[in-house]
C-alpha positions in Angstrom: 44.3 -8.4 11.9 44.3 -6.9 8.3 43.6 -10.3 6.9 40.5 -10.7 9.1 39.2 -7.3 8.0 39.7 -8.1 4.3 37.9 -11.5 4.7 35.0 -9.9 6.6 34.6 -7.2 4.0 34.6 -9.8 1.2 32.0 -11.9 3.0 29.8 -8.8 3.5 30.2 -7.8 -0.1 29.2 -11.3 -1.3 26.2 -11.2 1.0 25.0 -7.8 -0.2 25.4 -8.8 -3.8 23.4 -12.0 -3.1 20.6 -10.0 -1.6 20.6 -7.5 -4.4 20.9 -10.0 -7.3 17.3 -9.6 -8.3 17.6 -5.8 -8.5 20.9 -5.9 -10.3 20.3 -8.6 -12.8 16.6 -8.2 -13.6 15.3 -5.2 -15.5 13.0 -3.2 -13.3 13.7 -5.6 -10.4 12.4 -4.6 -7.0 12.2 -5.9 -3.5 8.8 -7.4 -2.5 6.9 -5.4 0.1 7.6 -6.6 3.6 4.6 -4.8 5.0 2.1 -7.1 6.7 -0.8 -5.0 5.5 0.1 -5.5 1.9 0.7 -9.3 2.1 -2.0 -11.4 0.5 -1.1 -14.5 2.5 -1.4 -12.5 5.8 -4.7 -11.0 4.6 -6.1 -14.4 3.9 -5.2 -15.5 7.5 -7.0 -12.4 8.9 -3.8 -10.7 10.0 -3.5 -7.0 9.2 -1.3 -4.0 9.9 -1.0 -3.3 13.6 -2.0 0.3 13.1 -5.1 -0.7 11.2 -6.1 -3.3 13.7 -5.6 -0.8 16.6 -7.6 1.8 14.7 -10.5 -0.6 14.3 -10.4 -1.6 18.0 -10.3 2.0 19.1 -13.2 3.1 16.8 -16.0 2.2 19.1 -14.2 2.8 22.4 -15.4 5.9 24.3 -12.1 6.0 26.3 -9.9 6.0 23.2 -6.8 8.0 23.1 -6.8 10.7 20.4 -3.2 11.1 19.2 -3.9 14.5 17.7 -4.7 15.9 21.1 -1.3 14.9 22.6 
């Protein structure tokens, strides 16, 4: 049982270090933004942030739901 826990912890540690290698090894390293609204490739395909697309769709709708009134 203890052997399994130690092996699992080691595998998790290696995985976390692998994911953080860019931040740890590169000076001023950062993760790239995962937000769809900030992705140039998604913007080129016409895909935007869900909130922004919903806001645009609701803009001309007379039956729109005003979140501030809730």
